[in-house]
N, CA, C and O of each residue as an XYZ file, in Angstrom:
512
protein
N       9.126    -30.052     28.048
C       9.086    -31.372     28.811
C       9.994    -32.415     28.004
O      10.757    -33.042     28.739
N      10.065    -32.714     26.701
C      11.096    -33.398     25.922
C      12.308    -33.245     26.721
O      12.719    -34.059     27.548
N      12.861    -32.101     26.397
C      14.157    -31.755     27.057
C      14.762    -32.099     28.284
O      15.929    -32.431     28.487
N      13.656    -31.957     29.219
C      13.930    -32.359     30.682
C      13.724    -33.902     30.764
O      14.337    -34.648     31.527
N      13.047    -34.160     30.127
C      12.693    -35.803     30.034
C      13.910    -36.507     29.733
O      14.285    -37.458     30.420
N      14.582    -36.051     28.668
C      15.804    -36.576     28.177
C      17.185    -36.482     29.238
O      17.865    -37.427     29.638
N      17.334    -35.154     29.514
C      18.077    -34.763     30.904
C      18.126    -35.416     31.902
O      19.142    -35.669     32.550
N      17.013    -35.760     32.127
C      16.503    -36.584     33.847
C      16.026    -38.161     33.496
O      15.455    -38.896     34.302
N      16.280    -38.412     32.528
C      15.727    -40.036     31.941
C      15.966    -41.181     33.057
O      15.031    -41.903     33.402
N      17.090    -41.296     33.533
C      17.404    -41.974     34.447
C      16.632    -41.940     36.025
O      16.566    -42.788     36.915
N      16.123    -40.610     35.908
C      15.656    -40.418     37.202
C      13.800    -40.211     37.367
O      13.108    -40.253     38.385
N      13.385    -39.968     35.832
C      12.085    -39.792     35.997
C      11.384    -40.463     34.685
O      12.038    -40.933     33.754
N      10.104    -40.443     34.741
C       9.404    -41.090     33.642
C       8.414    -39.855     33.177
O       8.309    -38.924     33.976
N       7.745    -39.791     32.045
C       6.690    -39.286     31.664
C       5.276    -39.787     31.492
O       5.160    -40.201     30.338
N       4.103    -39.922     32.206
C       3.182    -40.534     32.007
C       2.105    -39.568     32.433
O       2.367    -38.426     32.811
N       0.712    -40.132     32.352
C      -0.287    -39.001     32.559
C      -0.226    -38.948     34.005
O       0.265    -39.873     34.651
N      -0.774    -37.753     34.619
C      -0.627    -37.204     35.943
C      -1.558    -38.276     36.569
O      -2.649    -38.679     36.165
N      -1.016    -38.542     37.392
C      -1.882    -39.294     38.941
C      -2.633    -38.543     39.631
O      -3.702    -38.866     40.150
N      -2.142    -37.583     39.663
C      -2.960    -36.533     40.662
C      -4.008    -35.652     39.594
O      -4.874    -35.122     40.290
N      -4.164    -35.396     38.441
C      -5.120    -34.776     37.921
C      -5.580    -35.731     36.863
O      -6.341    -35.230     36.035
N      -5.288    -36.985     36.712
C      -5.611    -37.883     35.700
C      -5.925    -37.804     34.753
O      -6.872    -38.453     34.308
N      -4.880    -36.533     33.740
C      -5.020    -36.247     32.489
C      -3.728    -35.634     32.326
O      -3.081    -35.402     33.347
N      -3.239    -35.328     31.164
C      -2.024    -34.533     30.769
C      -1.172    -35.311     31.211
O      -1.406    -36.353     31.824
N       0.316    -34.681     30.817
C       1.304    -35.190     30.833
C       2.577    -34.889     32.079
O       3.161    -33.813     31.959
N       2.972    -35.729     33.153
C       3.467    -35.649     34.310
C       4.886    -35.896     34.137
O       5.310    -36.409     33.102
N       5.732    -35.517     35.208
C       6.840    -36.032     35.736
C       6.885    -36.751     36.878
O       6.501    -36.289     37.952
N       7.474    -38.232     36.693
C       7.053    -38.716     37.950
C       8.542    -39.582     38.190
O       9.272    -40.095     37.342
N       8.677    -39.531     39.605
C       9.874    -40.412     39.640
C       9.982    -41.681     39.300
O       9.081    -42.498     39.487
N      11.184    -41.967     38.730
C      11.016    -43.149     37.690
C      10.653    -44.755     38.903
O      10.933    -44.539     40.082
N      10.281    -45.698     38.688
C      10.001    -46.748     39.351
C      11.264    -47.054     40.020
O      11.353    -47.231     41.235
N      12.432    -47.124     39.035
C      13.613    -47.608     39.815
C      14.394    -46.763     40.955
O      15.296    -47.211     41.662
N      14.005    -45.800     40.980
C      14.324    -44.870     41.949
C      13.528    -44.973     43.136
O      12.297    -44.973     43.103
N      14.413    -45.087     44.503
C      13.976    -44.877     45.712
C      13.098    -43.640     45.680
O      13.363    -42.814     44.807
N      12.077    -43.388     46.517
C      11.419    -42.131     46.911
C      12.091    -41.863     48.110
O      12.057    -42.550     49.132
N      12.816    -40.634     47.888
C      13.810    -39.760     48.850
C      13.264    -39.408     50.120
O      13.790    -39.521     51.227
N      12.171    -38.979     49.824
C      11.256    -38.338     51.174
C       9.413    -38.263     50.955
O       8.707    -38.206     49.949
N       9.117    -38.296     52.413
C       7.581    -38.224     52.118
C       6.971    -37.468     51.261
O       5.863    -37.877     50.916
N       7.373    -36.398     50.761
C       6.864    -35.355     49.903
C       6.466    -36.324     48.702
O       5.276    -36.470     48.425
N       7.692    -37.135     47.829
C       7.450    -38.107     46.749
C       6.181    -38.664     47.418
O       5.093    -38.172     47.120
N       6.255    -39.510     48.169
C       5.317    -40.526     48.531
C       3.987    -40.111     48.469
O       3.055    -40.717     47.940
N       3.953    -38.779     49.184
C       2.245    -38.501     49.321
C       1.659    -37.837     47.979
O       0.483    -37.530     47.783
N       2.737    -37.684     47.106
C       2.428    -37.273     45.392
C       2.235    -38.488     44.695
O       2.107    -38.560     43.473
N       2.215    -39.483     45.512
C       2.429    -40.877     44.494
C       3.585    -40.996     43.085
O       3.455    -41.628     42.037
N       4.748    -40.093     43.577
C       6.215    -39.978     42.902
C       5.894    -38.661     41.765
O       6.755    -38.038     41.145
N       4.574    -38.477     41.710
C       4.216    -37.235     40.643
C       5.217    -35.750     41.165
O       5.025    -35.113     42.201
N       6.002    -35.544     40.392
C       6.756    -34.261     40.320
C       6.327    -33.158     39.920
O       6.693    -32.204     40.607
N       5.543    -32.883     38.871
C       5.248    -31.922     38.136
C       4.332    -32.396     36.821
O       4.534    -33.394     36.129
N       3.313    -31.445     36.672
C       2.752    -31.582     35.291
C       1.917    -30.405     34.969
O       1.296    -29.755     35.809
N       1.942    -30.178     33.729
C       1.697    -29.062     32.593
C       0.088    -29.185     32.414
O      -0.451    -30.226     32.040
N      -0.470    -28.228     32.668
C      -1.934    -27.780     31.995
C      -1.840    -27.338     30.645
O      -1.574    -26.164     30.385
N      -2.091    -28.410     29.552
C      -2.097    -28.093     28.373
C      -3.132    -28.963     27.785
O      -2.999    -29.312     26.613
N      -4.029    -29.303     28.393
C      -5.181    -30.094     27.864
C      -6.527    -28.736     27.553
O      -6.475    -27.507     27.612
N      -7.613    -29.686     27.228
C      -8.577    -28.389     26.948
C      -9.145    -28.331     28.204
O      -9.316    -29.285     28.962
N      -9.467    -27.028     28.421
C     -10.406    -26.609     29.642
C      -9.089    -25.814     30.424
O      -9.037    -24.593     30.278
N      -8.129    -26.421     31.171
C      -7.214    -25.523     31.992
C      -5.855    -25.536     31.006
O      -4.739    -25.385     31.505
N      -6.020    -25.706     29.742
C      -4.539    -25.512     29.067
C      -4.106    -24.217     28.704
O      -4.202    -23.682     27.599
N      -3.453    -23.614     30.102
C      -2.836    -22.412     30.081
C      -1.434    -22.492     30.269
O      -0.662    -21.538     30.369
N      -1.163    -23.687     30.309
C       0.444    -24.096     30.328
C       1.059    -23.551     31.597
O       2.274    -23.380     31.697
N       0.177    -23.274     32.589
C       0.849    -22.937     34.066
C       0.938    -24.586     34.320
O       0.427    -25.461     33.620
N       1.764    -24.755     35.564
C       2.223    -25.988     36.139
C       2.015    -26.041     37.638
O       2.062    -25.075     38.400
N       1.726    -27.577     38.023
C       1.689    -28.066     39.486
C       2.920    -28.818     39.466
O       3.246    -29.624     38.593
N       3.671    -28.452     40.636
C       4.654    -28.969     40.891
C       4.947    -29.059     42.556
O       4.391    -28.283     43.334
N       5.860    -30.073     42.987
C       6.265    -29.823     44.226
C       8.046    -29.676     44.305
O       8.897    -30.326     43.699
N       8.172    -28.769     45.111
C       9.541    -27.988     45.162
C      10.266    -27.985     46.673
O       9.465    -27.796     47.589
N      11.579    -28.156     47.045
C      12.093    -28.033     48.243
C      11.619    -26.655     49.021
O      11.346    -25.617     48.418
N      11.575    -26.779     50.176
C      10.893    -25.555     50.978
C      11.918    -24.359     50.562
O      11.475    -23.213     50.486
N      13.083    -24.588     50.335
C      13.955    -23.214     50.179
C      13.133    -22.771     48.781
O      12.440    -21.772     48.586
N      13.418    -23.723     48.010
C      12.686    -23.308     46.427
C      11.517    -23.000     46.230
O      11.337    -22.423     45.157
N      10.505    -23.183     46.946
C       9.220    -22.629     47.332
C       9.064    -21.207     47.736
O       8.169    -20.444     47.371
N       9.899    -20.991     48.411
C      10.108    -19.621     49.137
C      10.571    -18.489     48.005
O      10.078    -17.392     47.742
N      11.642    -19.145     47.477
C      12.183    -18.095     46.116
C      11.168    -18.294     44.996
O      11.264    -17.290     44.291
N      10.339    -19.024     44.550
C       9.319    -19.078     43.538
C       8.496    -18.042     44.268
O       8.493    -16.856     43.936
N       7.858    -18.494     45.189
C       6.711    -17.348     45.781
C       7.418    -15.739     45.703
O       7.262    -14.866     44.849
N       8.163    -15.746     46.829
C       9.024    -14.438     46.638
C       9.202    -13.516     45.272
O       8.917    -12.333     45.087
N       9.771    -14.485     44.402
C       9.923    -13.676     43.045
C       8.735    -13.575     42.204
O       8.765    -13.052     41.090
N       7.611    -14.111     42.773
C       6.438    -14.221     42.019
C       6.479    -14.887     40.779
O       5.976    -14.535     39.712
N       7.150    -15.910     41.051
C       6.742    -16.955     39.951
C       5.343    -17.939     39.901
O       4.776    -18.357     38.891
N       5.090    -18.097     40.895
C       4.181    -18.755     41.466
C       3.438    -18.661     42.376
O       3.459    -17.510     42.814
N       2.640    -19.428     43.006
C       1.971    -19.736     44.535
C       1.630    -20.980     44.776
O       1.379    -21.884     43.979
N       1.638    -20.970     46.265
C       0.800    -22.222     46.706
C      -0.237    -22.736     46.313
O      -1.174    -21.978     46.563
N      -0.565    -23.668     45.807
C      -1.712    -24.462     45.340
C      -2.802    -24.063     46.612
O      -2.481    -23.592     47.704
N      -3.849    -24.314     46.251
C      -5.004    -23.872     47.361
C      -5.147    -24.953     48.293
O      -5.529    -24.673     49.429
N      -4.899    -26.148     47.991
C      -4.931    -27.179     48.488
C      -3.938    -27.641     49.216
O      -4.216    -28.489     50.064
N      -2.533    -27.193     49.062
C      -1.350    -27.410     49.645
C      -1.536    -27.452     51.037
O      -2.287    -26.618     51.543
N      -0.927    -28.356     51.790
C      -1.136    -28.758     53.064
C      -2.508    -29.571     53.450
O      -2.704    -29.852     54.632
N      -3.205    -29.848     52.709
C      -4.511    -30.494     52.980
C      -4.521    -31.873     52.447
O      -4.271    -32.914     53.055
N      -4.938    -31.663     50.888
C      -4.778    -32.597     50.122
C      -3.361    -32.998     49.546
O      -3.035    -34.176     49.695
N      -2.564    -32.222     48.962
C      -1.144    -32.171     48.489
C      -0.014    -31.501     49.565
O      -0.297    -30.491     50.209
N       0.937    -31.994     49.651
C       2.035    -31.289     50.445
C       1.943    -29.919     50.259
O       1.597    -29.382     49.206
N       2.317    -29.239     51.498
C       2.638    -28.039     51.666
C       3.433    -27.375     50.864
O       3.398    -26.147     50.778
N       4.412    -28.293     50.046
C       5.435    -27.931     49.215
C       5.097    -27.735     47.458
O       5.888    -27.535     46.536
N       3.629    -27.883     47.450
C       3.185    -28.111     46.187
C       2.654    -26.574     45.889
O       1.987    -25.804     46.582
N       3.298    -26.433     44.405
C       2.977    -25.075     44.089
C       2.367    -25.189     42.730
O       2.449    -26.227     42.073
N       1.598    -23.839     42.206
C       1.475    -23.749     40.685
C       2.346    -22.660     40.330
O       2.370    -21.607     40.968
N       2.972    -22.864     39.452
C       3.795    -21.976     38.392
C       3.258    -21.351     37.435
O       2.884    -21.991     36.452
N       3.096    -19.985     37.497
C       2.523    -19.719     36.432
C       3.054    -19.635     34.985
O       4.271    -19.701     34.814
N       2.238    -19.495     33.951
C       2.170    -19.577     32.755
C       3.667    -18.672     32.113
O       3.922    -17.508     32.421
N       4.255    -19.269     31.466
C       5.418    -18.633     30.910
C       4.940    -17.882     29.824
O       4.132    -18.478     29.112
N       5.271    -16.548     29.460
C       4.824    -15.577     28.442
C       5.965    -15.252     27.210
O       5.736    -14.950     26.039
N       7.001    -15.390     27.758
C       8.290    -14.923     27.028
C       9.490    -16.397     26.918
O       9.543    -17.407     27.621
N      10.224    -16.028     25.897
C      11.306    -16.912     25.948
C      12.144    -17.268     27.296
O      12.496    -18.315     27.840
N      12.256    -16.188     27.506
C      13.160    -15.780     28.728
C      12.237    -16.584     29.976
O      12.945    -17.286     30.697
N      10.912    -16.575     30.287
C      10.342    -16.859     31.057
C       9.891    -18.479     30.957
O       9.325    -19.169     31.804
N      10.309    -18.792     29.737
C      10.224    -20.481     29.603
C      11.488    -21.083     30.180
O      11.503    -22.154     30.786
N      12.789    -20.151     29.899
C      13.723    -20.778     30.854
C      13.886    -20.621     32.215
O      14.852    -21.142     32.773
N      12.965    -19.887     32.903
C      13.094    -19.547     34.247
C      12.334    -20.912     34.552
O      12.873    -21.662     35.367
N      11.175    -21.288     33.994
C      10.172    -22.339     34.516
C      11.120    -23.582     34.360
O      11.362    -24.234     35.376
N      11.763    -24.017     32.970
C      12.650    -24.766     33.020
C      13.474    -25.208     34.104
O      13.713    -26.396     34.318
N      13.987    -24.083     34.912
C      14.909    -24.102     35.494
C      14.070    -24.497     37.027
O      14.733    -24.990     37.939
N      13.026    -24.312     37.153
C      12.408    -24.656     38.202
C      11.822    -25.992     38.417
O      11.815    -26.635     39.467
N      11.355    -26.301     37.322
C      11.005    -27.524     36.806
C      12.178    -28.644     37.361
O      11.962    -29.652     38.034
N      13.580    -28.100     36.821
C      14.498    -29.284     37.065
C      15.099    -28.987     38.689
O      15.981    -29.704     39.162
N      14.615    -28.068     39.300
C      14.940    -28.278     40.806
C      13.721    -29.132     41.180
O      13.969    -29.861     42.141
N      12.343    -29.265     40.645
C      11.655    -30.045     41.227
C      11.814    -31.360     40.899
O      11.406    -32.208     41.693
N      12.476    -31.776     39.588
C      12.976    -32.782     39.401
C      14.042    -33.516     40.443
O      13.835    -34.537     41.099
N      15.019    -32.852     40.412
C      16.245    -32.846     41.207
C      15.963    -32.970     42.982
O      16.724    -33.580     43.734
N      14.915    -32.369     43.349
C      14.293    -32.369     44.889
C      13.603    -33.687     44.999
O      14.020    -34.489     45.835
N      12.518    -34.011     44.184
C      11.473    -35.139     44.096
C      12.481    -36.170     43.919
O      12.336    -36.989     44.826
N      13.506    -36.512     43.097
C      13.769    -37.735     43.009
C      15.082    -37.834     43.458
O      15.629    -38.852     43.034
N      15.850    -37.064     44.239
C      16.865    -37.231     44.882
C      18.234    -37.054     44.059
O      19.311    -37.458     44.498
N      18.108    -36.510     43.011
C      19.072    -36.268     42.134
C      20.468    -35.454     42.723
O      20.479    -34.235     42.890
N      21.496    -36.234     42.973
C      22.599    -35.690     43.189
C      23.234    -34.945     42.518
O      23.411    -35.331     41.363
N      23.910    -33.452     42.950
C      24.483    -32.502     41.878
C      25.910    -32.855     42.117
O      26.294    -33.258     43.216
N      26.761    -32.693     41.005
C      28.282    -32.617     41.272
C      28.499    -31.547     42.113
O      27.638    -30.692     42.318
N      29.841    -31.539     42.725
C      30.223    -30.716     43.675
C      30.596    -29.705     42.438
O      30.624    -29.852     41.216
N      30.853    -28.676     43.271
C      32.033    -27.626     42.547
C      33.201    -27.926     42.356
O      33.686    -27.658     41.257
N      33.917    -28.504     43.257
C      35.264    -29.113     43.405
C      35.700    -30.231     42.257
O      36.845    -30.267     41.805
N      34.577    -31.198     41.817
C      34.982    -32.020     40.631
C      35.216    -31.412     39.475
O      35.550    -32.069     38.489
């Protein structure tokens, strides 16, 4: 989380999860306008890690773009959260606990995609 917090410092803050009321979470920074209703409905929360006692298996909950949701689910890296589409947006997923260094890298890529989607981060074009 520290690496991604530094990379996206102008777009995010790390605070206690507003959805789970415990554990660290990435939230869209107060200085960034919420780009869509998904970010508003999660109270600006992008992702949180289950690292505490009880649910400390290091799985994550996060909101992704519809295309990224489809990819994560089809590649079996995660699943739609049971409350998705009711109490949380349809795009709210549980991403499984990484077990290897390679899987940690995949999860970092997924969290980066969530941050970019939820905070409206503009990616540089290939022509620049």
